[in-house]
LUMGU-380165 format. One line per 3 residues: their letters; for each residue x, y, z of C-alpha. Coordinates in Angstrom, 3 decimals, padded with zeros to 6 digits. Last residue first. Layout:
<pts>
a	X,Y,Z; ...
</pts>
This chain:
<pts>
ril	-035.995,033.439,008.278; -037.200,036.791,008.655; -036.468,038.527,005.374
dkl	-036.987,035.665,003.257; -039.911,034.323,005.091; -041.502,037.793,004.534
kva	-041.575,036.936,000.712; -040.260,039.787,-001.217; -042.187,041.884,-004.441
qft	-040.387,044.468,-005.993; -041.116,047.680,-007.669; -039.239,050.208,-009.483
mha	-040.074,053.945,-009.704; -037.141,055.905,-011.440; -035.776,052.868,-013.166
ass	-032.238,051.061,-012.758; -030.621,052.591,-010.058; -033.649,052.441,-007.838
eyl	-036.185,055.075,-006.607; -038.556,052.787,-004.900; -041.925,050.971,-004.684
igi	-041.705,048.223,-002.327; -044.136,045.046,-001.662; -044.005,042.746,001.114
ter	-045.509,039.137,000.735; -046.943,036.765,003.419; -050.251,038.084,004.612
dim	-050.806,039.904,001.130; -049.494,042.887,-000.459; -047.814,044.286,002.769
tlc	-046.761,047.825,002.004; -043.299,049.878,001.826; -042.326,052.976,000.425
syg	-039.000,054.202,-001.067; -036.535,057.169,-001.784; -032.996,056.382,-002.689
wge	-032.135,059.064,-005.749; -030.393,056.273,-007.039; -026.878,054.798,-006.928
ged	-026.615,050.770,-007.093; -026.721,048.488,-004.428; -030.062,047.424,-004.835
lml	-032.085,045.130,-002.925; -030.461,044.146,000.419; -032.199,042.241,002.695
qhe	-032.295,042.423,006.738; -033.445,040.718,009.356; -029.968,038.747,010.065
plw	-028.517,042.242,010.479; -030.620,042.768,013.486; -032.833,045.985,013.621
tvg	-033.204,046.763,017.414; -035.553,049.127,019.465; -037.865,049.014,016.751
gdl	-040.883,047.312,018.535; -039.004,044.361,019.559; -039.255,042.038,016.238
sak	-037.533,044.717,013.779; -037.277,044.132,009.794; -034.907,046.055,007.538
iti	-035.513,046.491,004.014; -032.347,047.799,002.284; -031.505,050.349,-000.839
hnr	-027.796,050.023,-000.769; -027.152,053.388,-002.399; -028.003,057.197,-001.648
gkt	-024.772,058.536,-001.099; -023.229,058.458,002.283; -024.456,057.349,005.747
tnp	-025.649,053.922,004.334; -028.389,051.724,004.081; -030.429,053.638,001.724
nsf	-034.215,053.272,003.072; -036.536,050.610,004.094; -038.316,049.967,007.354
lli	-040.769,047.114,008.341; -041.873,046.778,012.055; -043.284,043.478,013.030
dkn	-045.308,042.100,015.700; -045.109,038.053,014.688; -047.800,035.708,013.494
lvn	-045.396,034.540,010.634; -047.909,034.628,008.165; -048.675,038.313,008.832
dkv	-051.544,040.458,009.530; -052.924,038.717,012.808; -049.672,039.532,014.541
gvh	-049.451,043.212,013.261; -047.496,044.522,010.548; -046.323,048.147,011.422
ils	-044.965,050.110,008.116; -041.786,052.376,008.054; -040.422,054.115,004.830
amc	-037.392,056.111,004.403; -036.839,059.955,002.918; -033.067,060.583,002.870
vpe	-030.243,062.344,005.167; -027.851,059.475,004.561; -029.429,057.189,006.762
qla	-028.595,054.654,009.868; -031.105,053.397,011.812; -030.415,052.033,015.551
krs	-028.955,054.973,017.336; -030.658,058.810,016.349; -033.672,057.407,018.093
sph	-033.552,053.585,019.249; -034.683,054.312,022.892; -038.202,056.433,021.343
etw	-038.114,060.153,022.147; -041.343,061.214,024.127; -043.936,063.514,022.212
tkg	-047.074,065.268,023.341; -050.080,066.949,021.610; -049.125,064.700,018.687
ldk	-052.130,062.269,018.354; -052.410,061.836,022.402; -049.885,058.783,022.710
tia	-047.260,060.250,020.962; -043.764,058.399,020.213; -040.510,059.893,018.693
var	-037.689,058.268,016.319; -034.871,060.215,014.655; -033.093,058.602,012.207
sgg	-029.293,058.284,011.670; -026.197,059.770,010.367; -027.231,063.300,009.275
rnd	-027.813,066.557,011.442; -031.223,066.903,009.064; -032.965,064.247,010.508
rmn	-035.487,062.345,008.293; -038.058,061.077,010.745; -039.510,057.966,012.120
lml	-042.903,058.687,014.119; -044.406,056.182,016.221; -048.101,056.381,017.167
vgp	-049.657,055.067,020.393; -053.479,054.772,020.479; -053.623,050.959,020.138
eie	-049.980,049.719,019.725; -047.420,050.492,017.408; -049.360,052.775,015.379
vvq	-047.070,053.869,012.310; -045.919,057.019,010.743; -043.601,058.089,008.273
aet	-041.502,061.349,008.344; -039.908,063.798,005.802; -038.271,066.621,007.568
tnt	-036.327,067.164,011.237; -034.845,070.087,012.310; -036.884,069.911,015.276
ral	-038.544,066.660,016.958; -042.065,065.569,017.306; -043.746,068.986,016.457
nhm	-047.069,069.727,018.178; -050.684,069.635,017.100; -052.579,069.100,013.825
kwt	-056.220,068.949,012.820; -058.107,067.789,009.796; -061.645,067.907,008.759
kgr	-063.831,065.807,006.301; -061.345,062.995,006.272; -063.582,060.320,007.826
dks	-064.607,062.298,010.775; -061.736,061.970,013.306; -059.039,063.304,010.843
ymi	-055.358,063.540,011.840; -052.437,065.874,011.049; -048.571,064.240,012.126
gan	-045.149,065.911,012.894; -041.851,066.865,011.629; -039.763,070.201,012.263
pir	-037.927,072.512,009.534; -036.260,075.484,010.732; -037.022,078.742,009.210
tsd	-037.415,080.699,012.424; -041.280,081.325,011.572; -041.163,077.391,011.089
ifq	-040.781,075.093,008.406; -043.436,072.561,008.283; -043.423,068.616,008.172
tpf	-046.447,066.380,008.046; -046.854,062.548,008.560; -050.842,061.415,007.508
vlt	-053.280,060.107,010.220; -056.972,058.763,009.810; -058.553,057.651,013.130
gds	-060.583,054.741,012.586; -060.304,053.449,016.052; -057.324,050.892,014.784
mti	-055.510,053.590,013.240; -055.764,054.251,009.576; -052.406,054.958,008.189
grg	-050.503,057.446,005.596; -048.144,056.805,003.023; -044.876,058.125,001.468
pgq	-044.139,061.834,001.568; -044.474,063.413,004.957; -046.832,066.297,004.047
llf	-046.714,069.874,003.450; -046.388,073.226,005.462; -044.114,075.994,004.448
yws	-043.490,079.373,005.956; -044.868,079.035,008.904; -046.486,082.089,010.859
pdk	-050.017,081.610,009.418; -050.130,077.919,011.101; -051.412,075.307,008.812
vqd	-053.788,072.938,009.484; -057.561,073.721,008.865; -056.997,076.834,006.556
tin	-054.472,074.604,004.137; -057.324,072.091,003.695; -057.630,072.741,-000.108
ipk	-059.753,069.748,-001.674; -058.622,069.453,-005.291; -061.343,067.684,-007.521
swt	-062.178,063.995,-006.618; -060.540,061.079,-008.171; -061.091,058.005,-010.331
kgd	-059.946,054.644,-010.540; -058.335,054.442,-007.105; -060.280,051.735,-005.389
dts	-063.737,053.343,-006.330; -064.315,055.939,-003.668; -061.168,058.025,-004.404
kam	-060.111,061.146,-002.731; -057.928,064.337,-003.229; -056.150,066.499,-001.108
vlq	-054.402,069.984,-001.045; -051.798,071.640,001.132; -051.279,075.245,-000.117
atk	-047.617,076.715,-000.766; -047.585,080.166,000.810; -047.705,083.709,-000.572
ymd	-049.937,083.905,-003.714; -052.146,080.800,-002.314; -053.202,082.383,000.589
mgp	-052.375,081.340,004.381; -049.586,083.593,005.376; -045.642,082.970,005.815
hss	-043.293,082.190,002.913; -043.046,079.757,000.311; -040.072,080.641,-001.803
wwa	-037.587,078.929,-000.082; -038.546,075.365,000.048; -040.766,076.187,-002.777
rqn	-037.613,076.123,-005.264; -038.008,079.233,-007.650; -040.322,078.459,-010.714
gmg	-041.279,082.103,-010.457; -043.278,081.438,-007.067; -046.889,081.739,-008.645
htw	-049.171,078.469,-007.322; -047.383,075.911,-005.065; -049.447,072.607,-004.429
aav	-048.356,070.462,-001.514; -049.838,066.846,-001.550; -052.274,064.590,-000.060
vwi	-053.821,061.631,-001.578; -056.473,059.601,000.195; -058.453,056.558,-000.879
tnt	-061.609,055.224,000.601; -061.931,051.708,001.235; -064.437,052.589,004.075
qtd	-063.037,051.102,007.236; -059.476,050.729,005.922; -059.298,054.223,004.941
vli	-056.350,053.812,002.626; -053.771,056.494,002.652; -051.277,058.188,-000.037
spd	-048.707,060.754,000.518; -047.485,062.797,-002.512; -044.432,065.031,-002.818
gvg	-046.108,067.028,-005.657; -048.044,069.765,-007.119; -046.587,072.355,-009.543
nqa	-048.808,075.222,-010.706; -045.850,077.484,-011.757; -044.912,074.912,-014.254
apl	-048.341,074.893,-015.637; -048.510,078.401,-016.616; -050.049,081.238,-014.829
gdy	-053.352,082.832,-015.665; -055.284,081.425,-012.404; -054.346,077.723,-013.483
egf	-052.547,076.158,-016.232; -051.869,072.716,-015.144; -053.585,072.052,-011.927
slp	-053.025,068.040,-011.417; -053.736,065.719,-008.672; -054.732,062.409,-008.941
lrm	-053.226,062.115,-012.469; -053.803,058.374,-013.667; -050.822,056.023,-015.091
kew	-051.977,053.300,-017.446; -052.130,049.908,-015.341; -049.542,048.348,-013.898
tkg	-048.344,044.462,-014.090; -046.602,042.229,-012.221; -047.516,044.098,-008.862
gdt	-049.670,041.645,-006.956; -052.138,041.135,-009.734; -054.623,044.665,-009.556
srs	-051.963,046.785,-010.094; -052.505,050.608,-010.404; -050.186,053.618,-011.010
lgv	-050.806,057.049,-009.827; -049.411,060.422,-010.758; -049.006,063.584,-008.774
dvy	-048.280,066.423,-011.025; -045.129,068.763,-011.734; -044.306,071.352,-013.859
eql	-041.558,073.125,-011.741; -041.518,074.708,-008.072; -041.222,072.249,-006.883
dvs	-038.302,069.796,-006.781; -035.840,069.423,-009.773; -035.814,065.916,-011.981
sny	-036.523,067.838,-015.200; -039.165,069.012,-017.450; -042.170,066.621,-016.775
rvd	-041.770,065.534,-013.181; -044.411,063.237,-012.502; -044.156,062.889,-008.848
yvg	-045.203,059.863,-007.319; -048.052,057.402,-005.882; -048.288,053.727,-006.194
llt	-051.698,051.840,-005.623; -051.858,048.051,-005.228; -055.243,046.516,-005.140
gkn	-055.839,044.077,-002.988; -059.743,044.994,-002.453; -059.252,046.766,001.010
stv	-056.342,048.900,-000.874; -052.671,048.148,-000.694; -050.563,051.190,-000.265
lgp	-047.350,052.990,-001.867; -045.867,056.360,-001.992; -042.892,057.019,-004.166
irf	-041.239,060.429,-004.432; -039.803,060.743,-007.898; -040.661,060.296,-011.722
sas	-038.577,061.967,-014.673; -038.147,063.580,-017.750; -041.822,062.932,-018.179
gdd	-043.527,062.309,-021.931; -045.725,059.599,-021.062; -042.734,057.474,-019.841
gah	-039.178,059.461,-020.490; -037.406,058.185,-017.632; -039.130,054.996,-016.613
rvg	-041.869,054.199,-014.494; -043.199,050.821,-012.876; -039.939,049.373,-013.724
vam	-040.530,045.611,-012.183; -038.066,043.898,-010.328; -036.675,040.013,-010.079
rhi	-034.190,039.736,-007.536; -030.495,039.569,-007.333; -028.701,037.427,-004.738
idk	-025.124,038.584,-003.609; -022.910,035.794,-002.644; -020.174,038.054,-003.345
psr	-020.271,041.910,-003.586; -020.068,043.400,-007.117; -016.427,044.676,-008.476
ekc	-015.146,041.405,-009.370; -011.334,041.260,-010.058; -009.963,039.014,-012.317
vae	-006.795,036.965,-012.082; -006.515,035.061,-015.134; -006.525,031.427,-016.678
kgd	-004.515,031.308,-020.156; -005.941,031.197,-023.509; -005.104,034.845,-024.505
ikv	-006.773,035.719,-021.216; -009.153,033.351,-019.769; -011.684,034.399,-016.998
sql	-013.021,031.591,-014.487; -015.613,030.858,-012.157; -017.640,034.020,-011.568
ess	-020.423,032.674,-009.507; -023.731,033.421,-009.845; -027.136,034.302,-007.876
ikt	-030.728,034.901,-009.299; -033.807,035.136,-007.231; -037.292,034.862,-009.130
fls	-040.274,036.062,-006.892; -041.669,038.404,-009.509; -041.952,035.715,-011.685
aep	-040.489,035.860,-015.228; -043.283,036.367,-017.985; -041.388,039.372,-019.582
kmq	-038.333,037.153,-019.865; -035.238,038.270,-018.040; -032.195,039.894,-020.135
lsi	-029.197,039.230,-017.588; -026.137,041.332,-017.698; -022.206,040.653,-017.171
wff	-020.357,044.011,-017.389; -016.644,044.556,-018.400; -014.371,047.095,-017.389
nvg	-010.534,047.047,-018.492; -007.987,048.507,-015.899; -004.464,049.761,-017.805
pfl	-003.567,049.477,-021.177; -006.343,047.918,-023.698; -007.657,044.605,-024.070
kyh	-008.964,043.286,-027.426; -011.906,041.046,-027.158; -011.941,037.492,-027.938
skl	-015.781,037.251,-026.843; -016.641,033.945,-025.742; -019.343,033.790,-023.063
vvk	-019.447,030.495,-021.301; -022.436,029.856,-019.326; -022.801,026.871,-016.582
asp	-026.299,026.510,-015.234; -027.873,026.640,-018.758; -028.533,029.767,-021.020
kqv	-031.342,030.465,-023.133; -029.782,032.800,-025.234; -025.842,033.429,-024.678
eac	-024.411,036.934,-025.605; -020.990,038.050,-026.391; -019.225,041.309,-026.483
kis	-021.596,044.257,-026.681; -020.060,047.320,-026.716; -020.665,049.956,-023.755
ysp	-020.821,053.380,-022.992; -021.923,055.282,-026.377; -024.293,052.070,-026.821
iaa	-026.214,052.522,-023.729; -027.284,048.985,-022.519; -030.821,048.499,-022.786
ltg	-033.738,049.256,-020.291; -033.280,052.483,-019.387; -033.285,054.041,-022.895
gpr	-036.361,056.198,-023.157; -035.116,059.031,-021.232; -031.586,058.589,-019.927
hss	-031.601,058.866,-015.685; -032.039,055.283,-014.797; -028.584,054.373,-016.702
iyd	-027.198,051.352,-018.142; -023.793,050.681,-018.871; -022.852,052.432,-015.853
vpa	-019.612,055.108,-016.317; -015.801,054.661,-016.131; -016.455,051.648,-013.963
frk	-016.542,050.726,-009.784; -013.282,052.930,-009.097; -010.585,051.242,-007.088
kgr	-008.607,054.209,-007.182; -005.514,052.602,-008.052; -005.371,054.053,-011.393
dql	-008.001,057.091,-011.703; -005.345,059.686,-013.137; -004.510,057.479,-016.178
aet	-008.604,057.620,-016.725; -010.149,054.002,-016.726; -010.772,051.562,-019.570
ggy	-013.856,050.930,-021.522; -017.270,049.297,-020.533; -017.065,045.982,-022.319
ylk	-020.783,044.126,-022.531; -021.279,040.599,-021.434; -024.844,039.126,-022.269
vaq	-026.827,036.375,-020.541; -030.053,035.855,-022.229; -033.791,035.177,-022.008
vds	-033.724,034.122,-018.052; -037.162,033.096,-016.161; -036.250,029.368,-017.293
lnv	-032.977,029.796,-015.237; -034.580,028.931,-012.165; -031.424,029.117,-009.991
skg	-030.939,026.542,-007.401; -028.504,024.362,-009.381; -025.618,026.587,-009.829
fdl	-025.513,029.793,-011.695; -021.799,029.390,-012.888; -020.339,032.199,-015.114
vie	-017.383,031.215,-017.662; -015.541,034.051,-019.192; -013.859,033.940,-022.280
dms	-011.201,035.075,-024.673; -010.107,038.672,-023.378; -007.477,039.685,-025.774
ikf	-003.940,040.842,-025.590; -002.200,042.176,-028.971; 001.388,042.419,-028.485
gqe	003.062,045.706,-029.676; 005.378,046.336,-026.900; 003.313,048.629,-025.260
qlk	000.799,045.729,-025.241; 003.218,043.529,-023.497; 003.991,046.081,-020.707
eii	000.211,046.865,-020.137; -000.187,043.308,-019.724; 002.241,043.116,-017.138
kan	001.296,046.134,-015.542; -002.150,044.839,-014.969; -000.679,041.471,-013.865
rgd	001.550,043.386,-011.336; -001.450,045.224,-009.810; -003.334,042.145,-009.470
rse	-000.606,040.932,-007.480; -000.354,043.684,-005.037; -003.971,043.760,-004.661
rcv	-003.742,039.875,-003.704; -001.161,040.543,-001.176; -002.958,043.196,000.389
alr	-005.979,040.940,000.712; -003.667,038.068,002.175; -002.678,040.690,004.942
ell	-006.239,041.212,005.790; -007.075,037.801,005.805; -004.091,036.856,008.078
akn	-005.041,039.723,010.603; -008.646,038.288,010.848; -007.972,034.482,011.421
ktd	-010.620,032.635,009.560; -008.499,030.378,007.849; -006.441,029.530,011.114
iny	-003.669,027.572,009.227; -002.990,024.055,009.049; 000.080,024.696,006.663
glv	001.785,027.610,005.438; 003.949,027.976,002.245; 005.939,030.930,001.479
hie	006.655,032.051,-001.957; 009.848,034.411,-002.575; 010.565,037.277,-004.862
vgh	014.107,038.701,-004.400; 014.727,042.473,-003.871; 016.101,041.958,-000.476
ydt	013.328,039.521,000.529; 010.155,039.239,-001.356; 006.544,038.076,-000.812
sie	003.808,036.004,-002.397; 001.846,033.845,000.224; 001.141,030.193,-000.709
vgs	-001.592,029.033,001.713; -002.834,025.965,003.556; -005.538,023.817,004.666
iat	-004.534,020.229,004.890; -006.901,017.378,004.032; -005.997,014.161,004.860
lre	-007.944,011.142,002.904; -008.302,007.268,003.633; -011.127,007.150,005.891
khk	-012.219,010.692,005.992; -013.656,010.579,002.684; -016.785,012.372,002.907
aaa	-015.045,015.107,005.070; -012.935,016.100,002.148; -015.594,017.941,000.155
kqf	-016.385,020.003,003.171; -012.619,020.335,003.829; -011.984,021.796,000.199
eet	-015.387,023.739,-000.132; -014.323,025.845,003.108; -010.684,025.847,001.886
gav	-011.206,027.755,-001.546; -011.184,031.235,-000.284; -008.081,030.918,001.506
tdh	-006.266,033.358,-000.571; -002.736,034.523,-001.247; -002.143,032.078,-004.191
dtl	-003.842,028.801,-003.098; -002.355,026.280,-001.061; -004.908,023.420,-000.736
aiv	-002.788,020.375,000.806; -002.888,016.790,000.124; -002.667,013.507,002.049
vpn	-004.106,010.356,000.302; -004.224,006.861,001.499; -004.174,003.913,-001.221
kdg	-007.367,001.965,-000.970; -009.394,002.708,-004.488; -006.435,004.232,-006.607
alk	-004.390,007.027,-005.900; -005.375,008.741,-009.293; -009.291,008.535,-008.006
lad	-008.630,009.904,-004.769; -006.583,012.734,-006.084; -009.427,013.328,-008.912
nii	-012.134,013.846,-006.164; -010.459,016.145,-003.933; -009.259,018.558,-006.581
etp	-012.712,018.457,-008.236; -013.782,019.328,-005.125; -011.402,022.411,-004.436
sft	-012.328,023.430,-008.213; -009.827,022.596,-011.106; -007.622,024.694,-013.180
gds	-005.436,026.654,-010.883; -004.657,030.161,-010.583; -006.581,031.578,-007.285
ats	-009.942,029.940,-006.147; -009.879,027.729,-009.362; -007.681,025.666,-007.223
hih	-003.710,025.358,-006.529; -001.882,022.261,-005.247; 001.430,022.204,-002.796
ldi	001.416,019.575,-000.205; 000.840,016.416,-002.404; 000.976,013.033,-000.993
ytk	000.107,009.571,-002.180; 000.578,006.582,000.398; 001.452,003.389,-000.935
m	000.087,000.098,000.001
</pts>
């Protein structure tokens, strides 16, 4: 009996040909049926393959000894040497950090080698990319996998780890958000009706420096809203040889199907902003938003409140309606009669739908935030207007002006907290609000109606220097207000038990929920209203303190005190405007309408069990 030993093996985790599992299987096969085997996985500057390596080895413990190792590249007095390590702690933080530095250095050397060869006249091409979707992905929903070349980086950007020169698809390009932009990208390869392992062959010439490629999926129109896509970049070949490639997207990310409800250019509008979303008593999804015809700028501009209806859980959406639109009014053009930043509410006792928005009149197309002044009439200050629907959002009433009911004459500007309002357990209708007081400081609060929307009242601010807020009833008669805080960094949260007469700060305020100073969404899902039979708060916003990216849904099971990482789901890592609004489609499904990196109004449906596992 012979013992077969190999203590220096590379896998596809670095520059090897075989995966860690294939290495195990081939080693046992080569050694015969009974001979013992001792092998070590020693990939260049990485231990990424060791988990798969040990998992595969565990099935053959009777005759296989599998050693976790690594090969570290370094130099000594100018001489390059490679150090082999065995039986290492693959979870050691210091080791992992050092290996990352080594990989960065090696990647840089590879780029320089390619660049030097190109300078000498050698034509180097990217031959193929192998993408592995695995067995868990339903590829019947995928029409095609495409490879796009995005060009090279500027000389001054070398080493800055930029994602790419520009995105190959832009949410801000009217009429062109559903396809790659030809001037920013070149399609290199395409595979129709892909299998689990996709080989994208291109033979595309590389340029000196860093070269950017995009892998894009074209989904079938009938694809399920619950389709989930995950993949692994298995290998890249340059001039026929395996190459080290840097992935910019997060590893192990799961991409979820989404529907572009409103794209730049739809219905002749340059942009759509400020989503609100509710589910009617009949199960109809009603999404509201700004229709910003000329540009993406805020009021005052040519802006209407638009609405989209879906009766099939968000898969398809009806033609846009306009619940609030003033056009040319009182002798002024449409751009000086803009109305926007809507909030929508379902009266759950009557199924009457309410929309409230700010109407600006005669401000010379200046920003309403600064051009609205103290007073009450429409020539001095923005007006708070409402519209209602009694037929499940199909038709809408004429505008109802409630400014006199709720605005203090000393305030500069009163408007709603965009997103959605609620019906309390006792039937009280509540909208979040915000106002700029006499000292020019913004403050968030609520307004309410106890007579089915005939009259409205408001009391005191919840917290100063706050704006866009969302309100929920966390227990009968107790309201939580979650507010955008102009100080930045985190959300402000307050509680009232008397409809805003008095407020107390919640323990989570300015601690638990980070934000980049942006609108967010908050809904309460009671025990009887969800399949998990838990009392749940759901929250969505850009999960960062800088930029408006990484749109994330979070769940709290303790009344908003904590929002645990295991109860979070990131939907869109790309940059967008970042506003969002949540609703429950049914007892097991969350719906979200948000400003994404791909479409101005994007809708996604997420199973509650995918968030709270």
